[in-house]
TIBADO-565255 format. One record per residue (C-alpha): x, y, z; residue in one letter. Coordinates in steps of 0.001 Angstrom, whole numbers, plus 524288, in hexadecimal, padded with zeros to 5 digits. Last residue first. Layout:
# TIBADO-565255
XYZa ...
***
This chain:
# TIBADO-565255
71A9ADE539D2467l 716B2DF360D2424r 70D2ADF8B1D1A40y 70E3EE0762D18B9r 717EEE0695D0DB3g 71D2DDF922D0A71f 72B62DFB95D0E1Ea 72665DFE63D1BCBs 72C12E09A2D2371i 72F23E06B0D31B3s 73C01E0062D2DD8y 74245E0D72D2AEAd 74FA0E0A3AD2587l 75ABFE12B3D2A8Fr 76256E0846D31E6e 7611ADFEE6D2670c 766C6E08CFD1CE5v 77217E0BE2D25FDe 774F9DFD52D27A3d 774E6DFC13D18D1l 77F08E06FDD1817l 787C5DFFA8D2196e 78612DF306D19F4g 78968DF9E7D0D36a 795B2DFF1DD13BFi 7997CDF14ED17B6e 79687DEBFBD0A21e 79EE4DF670D03E8c 7AA05DF373D0D66s 7A915DE512D09B7q 7ACD5DE823CFBC3e 7ACE1DDABECF539g 7A9C3DE048CE7CDy 79C12DDACBCE5B9l 798D9DDA0FCF42Fr 79CB6DE80ECF6E6g 79664DED33CEA84y 78979DE679CEDA6h 78983DEAF9CFBBFf 78CFBDF8CDCF778l 78237DF956CED2Da 77816DF3E1CF698i 77BABDFDA1D0134v 77B98E08D4CF765i 76DCEE0549CF34Bg 769A8E04BDD0182m 77027E11B2D04CBk 76872E19ECCFB4Cg 763E2E1D1FCEDA7n 75EA0E1072CE7F4t 75D65E080CCF41Dl 7594AE1292CFD79g 75EBFE164CD0ACAl 760D9E24B7D07DAc 7694BE2B7CD1220s 774FAE2C17D0929t 782DCE2EE2D0D97r 787BCE218ED11DAr 78287E1AF3D05C1g 78792E25DBCFD0Ea 7953FE2467D02B1q 794F0E15A6D00E3v 78FCDE1710CF309l 79A84E20DCCEFC7e 7A4EEE178ACF4DDr 79EF2E0C9BCECC4v 79F53E1527CE0A6l 7AD98E185DCE366s 7B13CE09E1CE358n 7BCCDE0653CEBE0h 7B565E0225CF7CAm 
***
C-alpha cells in the first residue's frame, strides 16, 4: 500500500465503530476492495475482508430492515 489515502482509509476503518455505508466501515470496505482489485493490491483486499468480517460480526439480525415487520 503505497497510497497515503489508502493508509488513512485503513486506519479510519480500524478506528471507527460506525458500520454505515456513507460514514463507516462498510463504505471503507467497498473503497478498499475496489482499489485493491483496480490496482492489484491484494493486501488492500485482505484488509477489506477483515473489516467486512468485523461489520458482519456486529450486525444485529434481530432488527428488520422493514421496521416492525419481520420477514
